[in-house]
matplotlib code that plots the C-alpha trace (Angstrom):
import matplotlib.pyplot as plt

x = [0.1, 1.4, 0.0, -0.5, 2.4, 4.0, 5.3, 6.1, 4.1, 7.2, 8.6, 5.4, 5.1, 8.7, 7.9, 4.9, 6.7, 9.7, 7.1, 5.3, 8.6, 9.4, 6.1, 6.5, 9.9, 8.6, 5.9, 7.6, 10.8, 14.5, 16.8, 20.6, 22.9, 25.6, 28.2, 29.5, 32.2, 31.6, 32.7, 32.7, 30.0, 28.0, 25.7, 22.6, 21.5, 17.8, 18.2, 16.0, 14.6, 12.4, 13.3, 9.3, 9.4, 8.1, 9.5, 11.4, 11.1, 13.4, 12.0, 14.2, 12.0, 8.7, 7.2, 3.9, 4.9, 7.4, 7.2, 9.6, 13.3, 14.1, 12.2, 13.3, 10.4, 9.4, 11.4, 12.4, 14.2, 17.9, 20.3, 24.0, 24.4, 21.7, 21.7, 20.2, 22.5, 21.1, 17.8, 17.6, 20.4, 20.5, 24.1, 24.8, 28.0, 29.7, 28.1, 26.8, 25.7, 22.2, 22.2, 22.2, 18.8, 16.6, 16.1, 13.3, 13.7, 10.2, 9.4, 6.2, 4.9, 1.4, 0.0, 2.7, 4.9, 8.2, 10.2, 13.7, 15.1, 18.5, 19.8, 22.6, 25.1, 27.4, 30.7, 34.1, 37.0, 39.2, 41.7, 44.7, 45.8, 45.0, 46.8, 47.9, 48.8, 48.7, 47.7, 47.7, 44.3, 42.6, 44.1, 47.3, 47.6, 46.4, 47.4, 45.1, 45.7, 44.0, 43.6, 41.6, 40.6, 38.4, 36.8, 35.3, 31.7, 30.6, 32.9, 36.0, 36.5, 39.5, 41.4, 44.5, 47.0, 50.0, 52.8, 50.4, 47.5, 44.3, 44.1, 40.3, 41.4, 43.9, 43.0, 44.9, 42.6, 40.3, 37.9, 37.5, 35.2, 34.6, 33.1, 32.5, 36.2, 38.1, 39.0, 40.3, 41.7, 42.4, 45.3, 46.5, 50.0, 51.2, 51.8, 53.4, 57.5, 59.7, 59.8, 56.9, 54.9, 51.2, 49.5, 46.3, 44.8, 42.0, 39.6, 36.9, 34.1, 35.3, 39.1, 40.8, 44.2, 44.3, 46.5, 47.9, 50.0, 52.0, 52.9, 56.1, 55.4, 58.8, 59.6, 60.5, 64.2, 65.2, 68.0, 68.7, 70.9, 74.2, 73.9, 72.9, 74.4, 71.7, 72.9, 70.8, 67.7, 68.1, 65.9, 66.9, 65.5, 65.7, 65.1, 64.3, 63.6, 62.0, 63.9, 61.6, 58.2, 55.3, 52.9, 53.8, 55.0, 53.7, 56.3, 56.3, 59.4, 60.1, 62.3, 65.1, 65.7, 64.5, 60.9, 60.8, 57.0, 56.2, 55.4, 56.4, 53.1, 53.2, 52.6, 54.1, 58.0, 57.9, 56.7, 56.2, 55.7, 55.8, 55.7, 55.6, 58.2, 60.0, 59.3, 60.7, 61.1, 61.5, 62.7, 62.1, 64.0, 66.7, 67.4, 70.6, 69.1, 65.9, 66.5, 70.1, 70.4, 69.2, 65.5, 64.1, 62.6, 60.2, 58.5, 56.0, 53.8, 52.0, 55.3, 57.5, 58.9, 62.2, 63.8, 66.7, 68.5, 68.7, 71.3, 71.2, 74.0, 73.2, 75.9, 76.0, 76.6, 80.1, 81.4, 83.5, 85.0, 86.5, 87.9, 89.6, 91.0, 92.5, 94.1, 95.5, 96.9, 98.3, 100.0, 101.8, 102.7, 104.7, 106.5, 107.6, 109.0, 110.9, 112.3, 113.3, 115.0, 117.0, 118.0, 119.1, 121.3, 122.9, 122.1, 124.6, 122.5, 120.2, 122.7, 125.1, 122.1, 121.1, 124.6, 124.8, 121.5, 122.4, 126.0, 124.5, 122.3, 124.6, 125.7, 128.7, 131.3, 133.9, 136.9, 139.1, 142.5, 144.1, 147.5, 148.3, 152.1, 153.5, 156.5, 159.4, 159.2, 161.5, 161.7, 160.7, 157.4, 156.8, 157.2, 154.9, 152.4, 148.9, 147.1, 143.4, 141.0, 137.5, 134.9, 131.6, 129.3, 126.2, 123.8, 121.0, 121.8, 121.6, 124.2, 124.9, 125.0, 128.1, 128.4, 129.1, 131.7, 133.4, 133.8, 135.3, 138.0, 138.6, 139.5, 142.1, 143.5, 144.6, 146.4, 148.3, 149.3, 150.6, 152.7, 154.6, 152.5, 153.3, 154.4, 156.8, 158.0, 158.3, 160.6, 163.0, 163.2, 163.9, 166.9, 168.4, 168.5]
y = [0.1, 3.6, 6.8, 9.9, 11.2, 7.6, 7.6, 4.3, 3.5, 2.9, 6.4, 8.1, 6.8, 7.9, 11.3, 11.5, 10.2, 12.8, 16.1, 15.0, 14.9, 18.1, 19.5, 18.2, 19.6, 23.1, 22.7, 21.8, 24.0, 22.9, 21.3, 21.3, 20.2, 22.2, 21.4, 23.6, 23.0, 23.0, 26.5, 27.8, 29.8, 29.1, 31.2, 29.7, 31.2, 31.6, 30.8, 32.3, 34.8, 37.4, 41.3, 41.6, 39.8, 41.7, 39.4, 36.5, 34.3, 31.3, 28.3, 25.6, 22.7, 22.2, 25.7, 24.4, 23.0, 25.3, 29.1, 31.5, 31.4, 34.9, 37.3, 40.1, 42.5, 41.0, 41.6, 38.5, 38.3, 39.1, 36.2, 37.3, 33.9, 34.7, 37.4, 37.9, 38.9, 40.8, 40.6, 37.1, 34.7, 33.4, 33.5, 31.5, 31.9, 29.7, 26.7, 24.1, 20.5, 21.1, 23.9, 20.7, 20.3, 21.2, 25.1, 26.3, 29.8, 31.3, 34.4, 35.9, 37.6, 39.1, 36.0, 33.0, 32.0, 30.5, 28.2, 27.0, 23.9, 23.6, 20.8, 21.7, 19.4, 20.3, 18.5, 18.1, 16.8, 14.0, 15.6, 12.9, 11.7, 8.7, 5.4, 2.8, -1.1, -4.1, -7.6, -10.8, -12.1, -15.4, -17.5, -16.2, -14.9, -11.8, -8.2, -6.2, -2.2, -1.1, 2.7, 4.4, 8.1, 7.8, 10.7, 12.6, 13.6, 13.0, 10.1, 10.9, 10.2, 7.7, 6.3, 4.6, 5.6, 3.7, 5.8, 8.8, 6.8, 5.7, 1.9, 2.0, 2.0, -0.6, -4.2, -6.0, -4.7, -7.7, -5.6, -2.3, -1.9, 0.8, 0.7, 3.9, 5.2, 2.3, 2.0, -1.7, -2.4, -6.0, -6.5, -9.5, -10.6, -11.0, -7.2, -6.7, -6.1, -5.7, -2.0, -1.1, 2.3, 2.6, 5.8, 6.5, 10.2, 11.5, 14.2, 15.9, 18.3, 21.0, 20.5, 21.9, 19.6, 16.1, 14.2, 11.1, 7.9, 5.2, 1.8, 0.2, -3.5, -6.0, -9.5, -11.4, -11.5, -14.2, -14.9, -18.1, -19.2, -21.3, -25.2, -26.9, -30.1, -32.6, -35.4, -38.9, -38.9, -35.1, -32.0, -29.4, -26.2, -24.5, -20.9, -19.0, -15.1, -12.9, -9.5, -7.9, -8.4, -6.1, -7.7, -10.1, -13.2, -16.8, -19.2, -22.9, -25.6, -28.5, -31.5, -30.8, -30.6, -34.4, -33.5, -29.9, -29.7, -31.6, -29.5, -30.3, -30.2, -29.9, -33.0, -36.2, -35.2, -31.8, -29.0, -25.4, -22.2, -18.6, -15.5, -12.3, -12.6, -15.8, -19.3, -21.9, -25.8, -28.0, -31.9, -34.3, -37.3, -36.6, -39.7, -40.2, -42.0, -39.8, -36.3, -35.3, -33.3, -29.7, -28.1, -25.4, -22.4, -20.8, -17.4, -16.4, -13.3, -12.0, -10.1, -13.2, -16.2, -16.7, -19.9, -20.8, -23.7, -24.6, -27.5, -30.2, -33.0, -35.8, -37.3, -40.3, -39.2, -38.7, -41.2, -38.6, -41.3, -43.3, -40.3, -39.1, -42.7, -42.8, -39.6, -40.7, -44.1, -42.5, -39.8, -42.8, -44.4, -41.3, -40.9, -44.3, -44.3, -41.3, -42.9, -46.2, -44.1, -42.1, -45.3, -47.4, -44.5, -43.1, -45.5, -43.4, -40.3, -41.3, -42.3, -39.5, -36.9, -38.9, -38.9, -35.2, -34.7, -36.6, -34.9, -32.5, -35.2, -36.6, -39.8, -41.6, -42.9, -45.3, -46.5, -49.4, -50.3, -53.7, -55.2, -58.8, -59.1, -62.7, -63.3, -65.2, -63.4, -61.3, -57.6, -58.3, -60.3, -57.4, -54.9, -56.9, -57.7, -56.0, -53.8, -54.4, -51.6, -52.3, -49.4, -49.5, -46.6, -46.3, -44.1, -43.6, -47.0, -48.7, -49.9, -48.1, -50.6, -52.4, -50.9, -47.3, -48.6, -50.4, -47.2, -45.7, -48.8, -48.6, -45.1, -45.9, -48.8, -46.4, -44.2, -47.3, -48.5, -45.1, -44.3, -45.9, -47.3, -46.7, -50.4, -49.9, -46.6, -48.1, -50.8, -48.5, -46.9, -50.1, -51.2, -47.8, -47.9]
z = [0.1, -0.7, 0.3, -1.8, -3.7, -3.8, -0.2, 1.5, 4.8, 6.8, 5.8, 6.0, 9.8, 10.6, 9.3, 11.4, 14.8, 14.0, 13.5, 16.7, 18.5, 17.5, 18.2, 21.7, 22.2, 21.1, 23.6, 26.5, 25.8, 24.7, 27.2, 27.7, 30.4, 32.1, 34.8, 37.5, 39.9, 43.7, 45.1, 41.6, 39.4, 36.7, 34.0, 32.9, 29.5, 28.6, 25.1, 22.4, 24.4, 22.7, 22.3, 23.1, 26.3, 29.1, 32.0, 32.4, 35.4, 36.7, 38.3, 40.0, 39.2, 37.3, 36.8, 37.4, 40.6, 42.3, 43.1, 41.1, 42.0, 40.4, 38.1, 36.3, 37.4, 40.8, 44.0, 45.7, 49.1, 48.2, 47.8, 46.9, 45.3, 42.4, 40.1, 36.3, 33.5, 30.8, 32.6, 31.0, 32.2, 35.7, 37.3, 40.5, 42.6, 45.0, 43.8, 46.2, 46.0, 46.6, 43.6, 41.5, 39.3, 36.7, 35.9, 33.8, 32.2, 31.2, 29.0, 29.2, 25.8, 25.2, 23.4, 24.3, 26.8, 25.8, 28.1, 28.1, 30.3, 31.8, 33.9, 36.2, 37.5, 40.4, 39.7, 41.4, 39.8, 41.1, 43.4, 42.9, 39.2, 37.5, 38.5, 35.9, 36.2, 34.1, 34.7, 33.0, 32.1, 33.4, 30.7, 31.1, 27.4, 27.3, 28.8, 30.5, 31.2, 34.1, 34.4, 37.6, 38.6, 41.4, 43.6, 40.5, 39.9, 37.2, 36.1, 34.4, 30.8, 30.3, 27.4, 26.7, 24.2, 22.5, 20.8, 20.3, 18.7, 20.8, 21.5, 20.7, 17.1, 17.0, 15.7, 18.5, 21.3, 22.5, 24.4, 26.1, 29.2, 31.8, 35.0, 37.1, 37.4, 35.9, 32.4, 31.1, 27.7, 26.9, 24.4, 22.2, 23.6, 19.7, 19.5, 22.6, 22.8, 26.1, 27.5, 25.4, 27.1, 27.3, 28.4, 29.7, 29.9, 32.0, 31.3, 33.3, 32.3, 35.1, 34.8, 31.8, 32.1, 31.0, 33.7, 32.8, 33.8, 31.9, 32.2, 30.7, 30.3, 30.9, 30.3, 33.3, 34.5, 36.8, 39.3, 41.6, 44.3, 43.8, 43.0, 46.0, 47.8, 49.5, 51.3, 50.9, 53.1, 53.9, 52.6, 50.2, 49.0, 45.5, 45.4, 41.9, 42.3, 39.6, 39.5, 37.3, 35.3, 34.2, 34.6, 37.4, 36.0, 36.6, 38.0, 37.6, 38.2, 35.9, 36.0, 33.9, 30.0, 30.0, 30.6, 29.6, 29.4, 32.4, 35.5, 38.9, 41.0, 44.7, 46.9, 48.1, 48.4, 46.5, 48.4, 46.5, 48.1, 46.5, 48.4, 46.3, 43.5, 45.1, 44.4, 46.6, 45.8, 48.7, 48.2, 51.2, 51.5, 48.7, 46.4, 44.7, 41.9, 41.2, 42.6, 41.4, 38.1, 36.9, 37.7, 35.3, 36.9, 34.3, 34.6, 31.9, 31.4, 28.2, 27.1, 27.1, 28.8, 30.7, 31.9, 34.4, 35.6, 39.2, 39.7, 42.4, 43.7, 45.8, 47.8, 50.4, 53.8, 55.0, 57.8, 60.0, 62.5, 59.5, 57.6, 61.2, 61.9, 58.5, 59.0, 62.1, 60.9, 57.7, 60.3, 62.3, 59.0, 58.0, 61.0, 61.4, 57.7, 58.3, 61.7, 59.9, 57.1, 59.5, 61.3, 58.2, 56.9, 60.1, 63.3, 65.7, 65.2, 67.7, 70.2, 69.8, 70.2, 73.4, 74.9, 74.2, 75.8, 79.0, 79.8, 82.5, 83.8, 86.4, 84.4, 85.6, 83.2, 84.6, 83.0, 84.3, 83.0, 84.1, 83.2, 83.0, 83.6, 83.5, 86.0, 84.4, 81.0, 79.3, 78.6, 75.1, 76.5, 78.5, 76.0, 73.5, 76.1, 75.0, 77.7, 77.8, 78.4, 79.9, 80.1, 81.5, 81.4, 83.6, 82.3, 84.9, 86.1, 82.7, 80.5, 77.1, 73.9, 73.5, 69.9, 71.5, 73.8, 71.3, 69.3, 72.3, 73.0, 69.1, 69.5, 72.7, 70.6, 67.8, 70.3, 71.4, 68.3, 67.2, 70.3, 73.3, 75.8, 79.4, 80.0, 77.2, 79.1, 82.5, 80.6, 79.1, 82.6, 84.4, 82.2, 82.2, 85.9]

ax = plt.figure().add_subplot(projection="3d")
ax.plot(x, y, z, "-o")
ax.set_aspect("equal")
plt.show()
């Protein structure tokens, strides 16, 4: 079906609705929203006021339900905070929260009454500056940028930028959500890189400047303690520490390079505890066959992945008593060996040393000379007779070994063979007489 002029039914009804809406707005008066700051001032304009208007009246609320607030002709109780500008616009100073609401400007003409409605919102900007931070999504694969600027009314406008461009127009933005004073952007990790900077800019209706905050994302950086040693049956703890990561990294432990994809789960002999950026793996009842080797500390965030090897050596307990005994036995063997070598090459060294040490100890050395002369023999037999020297040494009541005494007697014999003996001298003296 078509209406006169060939106009389709749908287009006709749409035009009719628009005409009725315009008619209603003309009847009720136009509306606008203005913002004022607590403690500041605001000017409410009475727009489209006719020059032929005889009176302009302002109402706070519905003019059919509330008394006039201010009039260009009627004198009301004075209020220094309210005044008329050009006999039409309403100025309010020292704004208060209770000043917020709907205001109606009504002009009085001879034939019609024209109204203009204004909605006043008394706003206050946030006192602080925006705060920014980054987190990892629940899936662990996305980066979430958070921007918060609380304390303002109405709520501020927040948006994220990267290298001067709005993130809302980027294809790698997964989602963008806002709740009251917080704005969140979820980003695909495929476009992230180490030390990339994101900026959040805030704006408010009653604040001219636009404060901002930034977030610099970073790949995890790790450090660990030196290699550990564990004795069989004891407990040992391996430590892994994250020194840098934005957002925070997830720490896991893997059992060496032989099974790089098998993550160690806490339970049984393994205990995993994480406090802040430090993760500790405790192994109970160390086994030499299964626990020795290198473990992998893995740190991951949406920016990247880092791994660090932490090595563990498992040993059998050491027998301290056996080690001490072995050292003592070896020391004794060394002493006996050195002593044997000395006695083998110079057996008199110890004896002479003992003799020198005992010179002042009151030892007694006795030499006894004996002569055996045979009667009836001639002078030649007397001369050729041998003299025997016997010596006995008493050292602290004990006899010195015969070898040393023999040395002493051999020395005396040499002197006898080299010169005249006392017996030969006495024989010569007898013949001379």
